[in-house]
VOROLUM-305136 format. One record per residue (C-alpha): residue in one letter; x, y, z; residue number from 1. Coordinates in steps of 0.1 Angstrom, whole numbers, plus 2048, in hexadecimal, padded with zeros to 3 digits. Layout:
// residues N
   residuo     X     Y     Z   num
         A     X     Y     Z   NUM
...
***
This chain:
// residues 323
   residuo     X     Y     Z   num
         M   989   A48   A8D     1
         A   998   A64   AA0     2
         D   9BD   A67   AAB     3
         N   9B2   A66   AD0     4
         A   999   A48   ACC     5
         V   99A   A2D   AE6     6
         R   9A2   A09   AE0     7
         R   987   9F2   AD3     8
         F   997   9D3   AE3     9
         P   9B0   9CF   AFF    10
         L   9D3   9C6   AF7    11
         V   9D9   9A0   AF4    12
         E   9F1   991   B0D    13
         V   A0B   97B   AFA    14
         T   A24   965   B0B    15
         L   A48   960   AFD    16
         G   A3F   93B   AF8    17
         Q   A21   944   AE3    18
         L   A35   95C   ACE    19
         S   A51   942   ACA    20
         A   A38   928   ABE    21
         L   A27   941   AA6    22
         L   A48   94C   A97    23
         S   A59   92A   A96    24
         P   A54   924   A70    25
         F   A66   945   A69    26
         L   A80   945   A85    27
         S   A8D   922   A7E    28
         G   A9B   91D   AA1    29
         R   AAB   940   AA4    30
         G   A96   94A   AC2    31
         I   A88   96C   ACC    32
         G   A9F   987   AD8    33
         R   A87   9A4   AE1    34
         V   A62   9AC   AE0    35
         E   A53   9CF   AE0    36
         H   A2F   9DB   AE1    37
         V   A28   9F4   AC5    38
         D   A11   A11   ACA    39
         G   9F7   A17   AAF    40
         G   9D6   A0A   AA4    41
         L   9B7   A06   ABA    42
         T   9AE   9E2   AB4    43
         N   9CC   9CB   AB0    44
         T   9E9   9C3   AC6    45
         I   A09   9CC   AB3    46
         L   A2B   9BE   ABC    47
         R   A4E   9C3   AAE    48
         V   A63   9A4   AB3    49
         W   A89   9A1   AAD    50
         P   A98   97F   AA7    51
         A   AB4   976   ABE    52
         D   ACE   977   AA2    53
         G   AC9   99C   A9E    54
         S   AB8   99A   A7B    55
         S   A9D   9B2   A71    56
         G   A7F   9B5   A87    57
         L   A5C   9A7   A80    58
         L   A3A   9B6   A84    59
         V   A20   9A0   A95    60
         R   9FC   9AC   A93    61
         I   9E3   999   AA9    62
         F   9BF   99E   A9F    63
         A   9A9   99F   ABF    64
         G   98C   9A6   AA8    65
         G   98D   983   A9A    66
         R   991   972   A79    67
         A   97D   98A   A62    68
         P   995   9A9   A65    69
         W   9B3   991   A64    70
         E   9A7   982   A44    71
         K   9A0   9A4   A35    72
         E   9C3   9B1   A3D    73
         R   9D4   992   A31    74
         K   9C1   992   A10    75
         I   9C8   9B7   A0A    76
         L   9ED   9B6   A13    77
         T   9F1   999   9FA    78
         R   9DF   9AC   9DF    79
         V   9EF   9CF   9E2    80
         R   A13   9C4   9EB    81
         A   A20   9CA   9C8    82
         S   A12   9EE   9C5    83
         L   A11   9FC   9E8    84
         P   A2A   9FF   A05    85
         V   A1C   9E5   A1C    86
         S   A2C   9CA   A31    87
         E   A34   9A9   A22    88
         V   A20   98D   A34    89
         L   A38   972   A40    90
         L   A20   95D   A54    91
         A   9F9   95C   A58    92
         N   9EB   94A   A76    93
         D   9C5   946   A78    94
         G   9C5   942   A9E    95
         N   9C5   91C   AA0    96
         G   9E9   919   AAD    97
         S   9FA   924   ACD    98
         L   9EB   947   ACB    99
         P   9C5   946   ACD   100
         Y   9C1   965   AB7   101
         P   9C6   969   A91   102
         S   9E8   97A   A8A   103
         L   9FE   986   A6E   104
         V   A24   986   A6F   105
         C   A33   9A0   A57   106
         R   A54   9B0   A50   107
         W   A5A   9CE   A65   108
         I   A5A   9F0   A51   109
         E   A73   A0A   A5E   110
         G   A64   A2D   A62   111
         I   A4F   A44   A77   112
         T   A2B   A4D   A75   113
         L   A20   A6B   A61   114
         N   A10   A78   A81   115
         S   A32   A78   A93   116
         F   A44   A86   A75   117
         R   A2B   AA3   A71   118
         K   A2E   AAD   A95   119
         R   A54   AAF   A95   120
         T   A5D   ABC   A73   121
         S   A5C   ADC   A60   122
         A   A41   AE6   A48   123
         V   A5B   AE4   A2C   124
         E   A64   AC0   A34   125
         L   A40   AB6   A37   126
         L   A38   AC5   A15   127
         T   A50   AAB   A05   128
         L   A37   A90   A0E   129
         A   A19   AA1   9FD   130
         E   A1F   A93   9DA   131
         P   A29   A70   9E6   132
         L   A09   A6F   9FB   133
         G   9F4   A79   9DD   134
         R   A04   A5E   9C8   135
         L   9FF   A45   9E4   136
         V   9DA   A4C   9E8   137
         A   9D5   A4B   9C2   138
         R   9E6   A28   9C1   139
         I   9CF   A1C   9DD   140
         S   9AF   A26   9CA   141
         G   9BE   A19   9AA   142
         T   9C5   9F6   9B7   143
         P   9B9   9DE   99C   144
         A   99B   9C8   9A1   145
         A   993   9D6   9C4   146
         G   96F   9CB   9C0   147
         D   977   9A6   9C0   148
         L   986   9A8   9E3   149
         G   963   9A8   9F1   150
         L   96A   9C4   A09   151
         E   94E   9D5   A1D   152
         A   950   9F2   A35   153
         D   94E   9E6   A5A   154
         W   943   A07   A69   155
         G   91E   A07   A60   156
         T   91C   A1F   A42   157
         P   90F   A11   A21   158
         V   926   A18   A04   159
         S   912   A09   9E8   160
         S   902   A2B   9DE   161
         L   906   A4F   9E6   162
         E   8E0   A51   9E9   163
         A   8E0   A38   A05   164
         L   8FE   A49   A16   165
         L   8ED   A6B   A16   166
         S   8CC   A5C   A21   167
         L   8DC   A4B   A3E   168
         S   8EF   A6B   A48   169
         R   8CE   A7E   A47   170
         E   8BD   A65   A5E   171
         Q   8DA   A65   A76   172
         L   8DC   A8B   A77   173
         L   8B7   A93   A79   174
         R   8AB   A76   A8F   175
         G   8C8   A60   A9B   176
         R   8E1   A5F   AB7   177
         A   8F8   A75   AA2   178
         R   8DF   A92   AA6   179
         M   8DF   A8E   ACC   180
         R   904   A8E   ACD   181
         L   909   AAB   AB6   182
         G   8EC   AC0   AC2   183
         D   8D0   ACC   AAD   184
         A   8E1   AEC   A9F   185
         L   900   ADB   A93   186
         A   8EE   ABC   A86   187
         D   8D6   AD2   A71   188
         A   8F2   AE8   A64   189
         L   907   AC9   A5A   190
         W   8E9   AB9   A48   191
         R   8E3   ADA   A35   192
         R   907   ADB   A2A   193
         L   907   AB6   A1F   194
         S   8E5   AB9   A0D   195
         A   8EF   ADA   9FC   196
         E   90F   ACC   9EE   197
         A   904   AA8   9E7   198
         E   905   AAF   9C1   199
         R   92B   AAC   9C4   200
         F   928   A87   9CC   201
         P   916   A76   9AE   202
         G   936   A77   999   203
         L   948   A60   9B2   204
         A   948   A3B   9AB   205
         P   949   A22   9C9   206
         D   961   A0A   9B9   207
         S   983   A13   9C8   208
         L   997   A02   9E3   209
         V   995   A17   A02   210
         H   9AE   A13   A1E   211
         G   993   A1E   A37   212
         D   9A9   A2C   A52   213
         L   9C2   A42   A3E   214
         G   9D3   A59   A56   215
         G   9F3   A63   A66   216
         R   9F5   A46   A7E   217
         N   9F3   A2D   A62   218
         I   A0C   A3C   A49   219
         L   A31   A36   A4F   220
         V   A4C   A4D   A42   221
         A   A72   A4B   A40   222
         P   A8F   A60   A35   223
         D   A96   A5F   A10   224
         G   AB6   A74   A0E   225
         D   ABC   A98   A04   226
         A   AA4   AA4   A21   227
         R   A87   A92   A11   228
         W   A70   A77   A1F   229
         R   A5D   A5B   A0E   230
         I   A3F   A46   A16   231
         A   A4D   A26   A26   232
         G   A2E   A13   A2F   233
         L   A08   A12   A31   234
         L   9FA   A00   A50   235
         D   9DA   9F1   A5D   236
         W   9C3   9E6   A41   237
         E   9A7   9D5   A55   238
         A   98F   9F3   A4F   239
         A   993   9F1   A29   240
         F   975   9EF   A12   241
         T   96A   9F6   9EE   242
         G   95C   A18   9EB   243
         W   964   A3C   9DF   244
         A   988   A46   9DA   245
         L   981   A67   9EC   246
         W   97A   A55   A0D   247
         D   9A0   A51   A13   248
         V   9A6   A75   A08   249
         G   98C   A81   A21   250
         S   99B   A6B   A3C   251
         L   9BE   A78   A36   252
         F   9B3   A9C   A37   253
         R   99A   A97   A54   254
         Y   9AD   AB0   A69   255
         P   9B0   ACD   A50   256
         K   9C8   AE3   A64   257
         R   9E3   AC8   A62   258
         F   9EA   ACE   A3E   259
         G   9EB   AF0   A2D   260
         E   9E1   AFB   A0A   261
         A   A04   AF5   9FC   262
         F   A03   AD1   A09   263
         R   9E1   ACB   9FA   264
         T   9EE   AD9   9D8   265
         G   A0B   AC1   9D9   266
         F   9F4   AA4   9E2   267
         E   9DD   AAC   9C5   268
         R   9FB   AAD   9AD   269
         G   A08   A8C   9B9   270
         Y   9E6   A7C   9B7   271
         S   9E1   A89   993   272
         D   A04   A7E   989   273
         A   9FA   A5A   993   274
         G   9E0   A5C   978   275
         S   9C1   A64   98B   276
         P   9B7   A89   98A   277
         L   9A3   A94   9A8   278
         P   981   AA4   9A2   279
         A   97B   AC9   9A6   280
         K   979   AD4   9CB   281
         W   986   AB2   9D5   282
         W   991   ABD   9F7   283
         E   96F   ACA   A01   284
         T   95C   AAC   9F2   285
         A   973   A94   A04   286
         R   96E   AA5   A25   287
         L   948   AA4   A20   288
         L   94A   A7F   A18   289
         D   95F   A79   A37   290
         A   945   A8C   A4B   291
         T   92C   A71   A44   292
         R   943   A58   A55   293
         Q   947   A6E   A73   294
         V   921   A70   A75   295
         S   91E   A4A   A75   296
         T   938   A49   A91   297
         L   923   A62   AA5   298
         D   905   A4C   A9F   299
         A   914   A2C   AAD   300
         E   906   A1C   ACC   301
         R   927   A1A   ADD   302
         E   930   A38   AF2   303
         Q   951   A48   AE9   304
         P   951   A6B   AF9   305
         T   974   A74   AEE   306
         V   96E   A69   ACA   307
         F   94C   A7A   AC9   308
         A   95B   A9B   AD5   309
         D   976   A99   AB9   310
         C   95A   A93   A9F   311
         R   945   AB0   AAC   312
         E   963   AC7   AA9   313
         L   96C   ABC   A86   314
         L   948   ABE   A79   315
         A   943   AE0   A89   316
         L   962   AEC   A76   317
         L   955   ADD   A56   318
         V   934   AF0   A5A   319
         Q   946   B10   A61   320
         D   95C   B0C   A42   321
         D   94C   B1A   A23   322
         G   95F   B01   A0E   323
***
């Protein structure tokens, strides 16, 4: 959810013997040279493994959450590999071998996260990624036959209809835990904003592939020559579902101060160039749609004080913004 969210599952301890057994079909006796834990993600344990012969590193994702998220990620990576910059799956283990957790072994993608790039680069360099990001998000939502993947959101918000979504947000804001955590004044103000602008939503169709956690820590970028950068990889698909295309747009722009108006203009141009024009006032509508997800996060039973504080700050900013 938020950049400063806490882990859902502890890191999985893996021995060198377990890794060697897991990777043996790929390594073919070459052995393991080095293993490094990779930061990123709040659920899985992520390792980078270098074969002893110095060949390219491997990405090992260990799914502490069990078989369901592993199956979802494996299925999606296989489907979108031809059209999106995702890792190639080399091995898929369902947890019945030496490692008692489902895992995926993929080719390593060289690059740095968009979050890291944004913090260390100039506004001019960052702007070179605006159009590529727009094209990327358009390609995600335009993935053929997303509906037959059988994907459902795993964070509690219904995505079958906008009426159900708004009804749930109303209940959470007026009578749920979200109201308690936001405070009466902010909860009421947010519901007034959502209900007043709900007429923007009916034109959206819930039939797109949605990454579900599209943000700076799950987008890899790499140099592309001539002081330009390119999108090198898109990570972590276990939260994916079939829903509205603007979910991912809202998630990407959840922190509105990170990307200025020129960046949003370039993003819109890239999205449209990919064949999918964005609706009028797309940025405001996407932020409102994303707000319903933040409300659901605030309504959860599990206490996450740091995450809740982040949500309160973002929702207060949305209410103050006149769109």
